[in-house]
VOLUM-443579 format. One record per residue (C-alpha): residue in one letter; z, x, y. Coordinates in steps of 0.2 Angstrom, whole numbers, padded with zeros to 4 digits, always signed. Example, Ala and Ser with C-alpha at 12.3 -4.5 7.8 and 13.67 -1.06 7.14 Angstrom:
residues 2
A+0039+0062-0022/S+0036+0068-0005/
end
This chain:
residues 423
X-0069+0141+0062/X-0057+0127+0057/X-0041+0133+0048/X-0042+0128+0030/X-0033+0113+0024/X-0018+0115+0013/X-0027+0110-0003/X-0040+0124+0001/X-0026+0137+0003/X-0020+0149-0010/X-0004+0143-0019/X+0010+0150-0009/X+0002+0150+0008/X+0008+0132+0013/X+0026+0138+0010/X+0023+0153+0021/X+0015+0143+0035/X+0030+0132+0034/X+0041+0146+0035/X+0032+0152+0051/X+0034+0135+0059/X+0053+0136+0055/X+0054+0152+0063/X+0045+0147+0078/X+0056+0130+0080/X+0072+0142+0081/X+0066+0156+0091/X+0054+0147+0103/X+0062+0128+0104/X+0080+0133+0100/X+0081+0119+0087/X+0094+0121+0072/X+0085+0126+0057/X+0092+0112+0047/X+0085+0099+0058/X+0068+0107+0060/X+0067+0109+0041/X+0063+0091+0035/X+0049+0087+0045/X+0041+0104+0042/X+0044+0104+0024/X+0040+0086+0020/X+0022+0090+0018/X+0026+0102+0003/X+0026+0095-0015/X+0036+0106-0025/X+0054+0108-0023/X+0054+0127-0026/X+0041+0129-0013/X+0052+0120+0000/X+0067+0131-0005/X+0056+0147-0003/X+0050+0142+0014/X+0067+0139+0019/X+0074+0155+0012/X+0060+0166+0019/X+0064+0159+0037/X+0083+0161+0034/X+0081+0179+0029/X+0070+0183+0043/X+0083+0176+0056/X+0097+0184+0046/X+0088+0201+0048/X+0079+0199+0064/X+0084+0214+0075/X+0082+0226+0059/X+0065+0220+0055/X+0059+0221+0073/X+0064+0239+0073/X+0053+0242+0058/X+0039+0234+0066/X+0040+0241+0083/X+0042+0260+0074/X+0024+0255+0065/X+0015+0250+0080/X+0008+0261+0094/X+0010+0247+0107/X+0025+0234+0106/X+0020+0217+0101/X+0026+0204+0113/X+0041+0195+0107/X+0031+0179+0105/X+0017+0187+0096/X+0011+0177+0081/X+0008+0194+0072/X+0027+0199+0076/X+0033+0183+0067/X+0021+0184+0052/X+0027+0202+0050/X+0045+0197+0051/X+0042+0184+0038/X+0032+0196+0026/X+0044+0210+0028/X+0059+0198+0023/X+0050+0194+0008/X+0047+0211+0003/X+0064+0218+0008/X+0076+0205+0006/X+0068+0192-0007/X+0061+0206-0019/X+0044+0198-0018/X+0029+0210-0025/X+0020+0217-0010/X+0003+0211-0015/X+0009+0193-0017/X+0016+0194+0001/X+0000+0201+0008/X-0010+0187-0001/X+0001+0174+0006/X+0005+0181+0023/X-0012+0188+0030/X-0020+0170+0030/X-0008+0165+0043/X-0018+0176+0055/X-0037+0179+0058/X-0046+0195+0065/X-0037+0209+0073/X-0019+0203+0071/X-0023+0201+0053/X-0029+0219+0052/X-0014+0225+0061/X-0001+0216+0051/X-0008+0223+0035/X-0007+0241+0043/X+0011+0238+0049/X+0017+0230+0034/X+0010+0244+0022/X+0016+0257+0033/X+0034+0252+0033/X+0034+0249+0014/X+0026+0266+0013/X+0042+0273+0021/X+0032+0282+0034/X+0038+0271+0048/X+0057+0274+0049/X+0064+0287+0038/X+0061+0277+0022/X+0060+0260+0030/X+0075+0253+0023/X+0086+0241+0030/X+0104+0243+0034/X+0118+0239+0023/X+0123+0225+0035/X+0112+0215+0048/X+0112+0222+0065/X+0118+0208+0075/X+0108+0201+0091/X+0113+0212+0106/X+0122+0197+0116/X+0131+0192+0101/X+0137+0210+0097/X+0142+0212+0115/X+0153+0196+0115/X+0160+0200+0098/X+0164+0218+0101/X+0174+0212+0116/X+0182+0198+0107/X+0186+0206+0090/X+0183+0225+0091/X+0192+0228+0075/X+0182+0215+0065/X+0164+0216+0072/X+0158+0228+0059/X+0166+0216+0045/X+0159+0202+0053/X+0143+0209+0052/X+0145+0215+0034/X+0149+0198+0029/X+0132+0191+0034/X+0122+0203+0022/X+0119+0190+0008/X+0119+0172+0008/X+0136+0165+0004/X+0141+0157-0013/X+0143+0139-0016/X+0160+0130-0012/X+0164+0114-0019/X+0179+0103-0014/X+0187+0093-0029/X+0192+0074-0026/X+0206+0077-0039/X+0215+0095-0035/X+0225+0093-0051/X+0209+0096-0060/X+0205+0113-0051/X+0207+0123-0068/X+0197+0112-0077/X+0182+0112-0066/X+0183+0130-0063/X+0180+0132-0082/X+0167+0119-0083/X+0156+0125-0071/X+0160+0144-0073/X+0168+0147-0056/X+0182+0153-0048/X+0196+0145-0037/X+0204+0152-0022/X+0215+0137-0019/X+0220+0121-0025/X+0204+0108-0026/X+0192+0122-0023/X+0179+0130-0035/X+0167+0144-0030/X+0150+0146-0039/X+0136+0158-0037/X+0121+0148-0030/X+0110+0142-0044/X+0098+0128-0043/X+0100+0111-0033/X+0117+0104-0030/X+0113+0087-0038/X+0109+0096-0055/X+0127+0104-0055/X+0139+0094-0067/X+0151+0082-0059/X+0139+0078-0044/X+0134+0061-0050/X+0151+0055-0054/X+0157+0060-0037/X+0170+0073-0044/X+0167+0086-0029/X+0158+0089-0014/X+0150+0104-0005/X+0162+0112+0008/X+0165+0129+0013/X+0183+0135+0009/X+0187+0138+0028/X+0181+0121+0032/X+0193+0113+0020/X+0209+0121+0028/X+0211+0110+0043/X+0212+0094+0033/X+0225+0104+0021/X+0236+0107+0035/X+0242+0089+0037/X+0247+0088+0019/X+0248+0073+0007/X+0245+0057+0016/X+0257+0044+0007/X+0248+0030+0013/X+0250+0035+0032/X+0236+0033+0044/X+0224+0047+0050/X+0210+0048+0063/X+0196+0059+0059/X+0187+0063+0075/X+0169+0068+0075/X+0169+0065+0056/X+0152+0065+0050/X+0145+0071+0038/X+0162+0068+0030/X+0169+0083+0021/X+0186+0082+0029/X+0187+0063+0029/X+0185+0064+0010/X+0198+0077+0009/X+0211+0066+0018/X+0207+0050+0009/X+0208+0060-0008/X+0225+0066-0002/X+0231+0049+0001/X+0228+0046+0020/X+0222+0030+0026/X+0206+0037+0035/X+0199+0030+0051/X+0182+0042+0052/X+0175+0040+0070/X+0157+0047+0075/X+0145+0043+0089/X+0130+0047+0078/X+0124+0032+0067/X+0112+0043+0057/X+0126+0055+0053/X+0139+0042+0049/X+0125+0034+0036/X+0128+0051+0028/X+0145+0050+0028/X+0145+0033+0020/X+0134+0040+0006/X+0145+0054+0004/X+0161+0043+0002/X+0152+0030-0008/X+0147+0044-0021/X+0165+0050-0023/X+0173+0033-0025/X+0184+0034-0009/X+0188+0020+0004/X+0188+0025+0022/X+0187+0015+0039/X+0171+0020+0047/X+0169+0018+0066/X+0153+0021+0077/X+0158+0026+0094/X+0160+0039+0107/X+0178+0047+0106/X+0177+0050+0124/X+0176+0030+0126/X+0184+0023+0111/X+0201+0015+0111/X+0212+0013+0095/X+0221-0004+0093/X+0237+0007+0087/X+0242+0024+0085/X+0240+0036+0071/X+0252+0047+0061/X+0239+0061+0063/X+0223+0065+0071/X+0211+0078+0065/X+0198+0084+0077/X+0184+0095+0070/X+0177+0097+0087/X+0158+0100+0092/X+0156+0119+0095/X+0143+0133+0095/X+0145+0133+0075/X+0144+0153+0077/X+0158+0154+0063/X+0144+0147+0050/X+0132+0162+0053/X+0132+0168+0035/X+0125+0151+0030/X+0116+0147+0044/X+0109+0163+0053/X+0099+0153+0065/X+0115+0150+0076/X+0113+0168+0081/X+0098+0166+0090/X+0100+0149+0099/X+0108+0147+0116/X+0120+0133+0119/X+0129+0128+0135/X+0146+0135+0132/X+0154+0128+0147/X+0149+0110+0143/X+0155+0112+0125/X+0173+0119+0130/X+0174+0104+0143/X+0170+0092+0128/X+0184+0100+0117/X+0197+0098+0130/X+0192+0080+0133/X+0194+0077+0116/X+0210+0085+0113/X+0216+0074+0128/X+0210+0059+0119/X+0218+0065+0103/X+0235+0067+0110/X+0234+0049+0116/X+0230+0043+0100/X+0246+0049+0090/X+0263+0041+0089/X+0280+0050+0092/X+0282+0063+0077/X+0263+0062+0074/X+0253+0078+0071/X+0236+0084+0079/X+0225+0097+0070/X+0211+0104+0081/X+0197+0115+0072/X+0180+0123+0076/X+0168+0132+0066/X+0166+0145+0081/X+0169+0164+0082/X+0170+0161+0102/X+0189+0162+0108/X+0185+0150+0122/X+0181+0137+0109/X+0197+0142+0099/X+0212+0152+0106/X+0208+0148+0124/X+0209+0129+0119/X+0225+0131+0109/X+0233+0140+0124/X+0228+0125+0136/X+0238+0112+0125/X+0255+0110+0134/X+0260+0093+0130/X+0263+0095+0112/X+0274+0105+0103/X+0265+0119+0093/X+0268+0118+0073/X+0264+0136+0067/X+0253+0138+0053/X+0262+0146+0039/X+0255+0158+0024/X+0259+0144+0012/X+0247+0132+0020/X+0233+0144+0017/X+0222+0151+0004/X+0228+0167-0004/X+0221+0182+0006/X+0222+0173+0022/X+0236+0175+0035/X+0241+0166+0050/X+0239+0173+0068/X+0254+0180+0077/X+0254+0163+0087/X+0254+0153+0071/X+0235+0149+0071/X+0222+0151+0058/X+0208+0162+0064/X+0196+0167+0049/X+0178+0176+0051/X+0163+0179+0038/X+0171+0197+0034/X+0188+0190+0026/X+0188+0188+0007/X+0173+0199+0005/X+0179+0203-0013/X+0177+0185-0016/X+0161+0181-0007/X+0167+0179+0011/X+0171+0162+0021/X+0166+0155+0037/X+0172+0159+0053/X+0185+0146+0059/X+0200+0142+0071/X+0213+0129+0067/X+0229+0125+0077/X+0242+0111+0075/X+0254+0102+0086/X+0267+0089+0084/X+0270+0075+0097/
end
């Protein structure tokens, strides 16, 4: 029997089918969720349905070990990891337990994704979990359980922080905006009903589309997590000096530097990502030089006063907003080799007295602390408390290390590492 077309399905079923495809793309193929989403969601007409599909998949990934525990407690025989019924149940439970959707609506839109025995099984397991007979009430813990391999790594690297990191993943993060004019921070915080944790920063509770927020059309701000804004802040005012932004797309740090008075050369090897950078820079009315090239091959015509490297990395520090990174395997050794190569290139691109900032949105010490210890040819410039948002402190080595458990009273922050040197 042929599967009904999208036009024959109940309202809401296409969004759940899209969420199932997104979950499969991450867990089976290892695709990043934000890259898998556009082609999967393209056929869904309504914007709120596209947002719902993405939210369902993201919450299932955020709470995956805990959802699997509930599923396993309600079945006589453990379902295979890649069983379609398990994936559908993950999505159904995420909707009921995390998104607060009515159980009857979850059943009506979830069971059509299955047929025959798996449908009956899913209905029974879902009902058992919600009745609380499956696992002492069937409730999720206060904080997500990290995948076993991730917990093992982070418990070794950050034994005093791993519980706080997990707690920082419990809810999707607020929305951080970086302002084109830091002098207008108080004004924009009041106009948008947000709070500010640093000059040029406004934090909002998530609500609606970004494009509908006041100030977007006029280019008054761009979306950028507070932690991601710190590396560019370390370089201070540009005063017309030249800076190279390596691996620059999609352009958040490029715009920061340009707004701070630097003459920016933004380099990235991805033409597609550079197109997005150009669009972002044009929207906020800033001027930068854009170069499409491989940083490992490109040679500058003259040396720079500063270089900022936001290096390619595992992105595990962004797990509170991108929970798929917890479930994707990366070639860690290859990333660390690339990062060292970029550090070497950057050191050769700055003039005497110039500064280099290296940053990664990673919680893996091999991508952060180990790389900083490896740099010997430059003089370390310690990061001071005055350079950081209130509530963050430098490490004893004078580096920045943030994690999702920090600034919890204000909604948290991404995990980042940054270090600075002078030639």
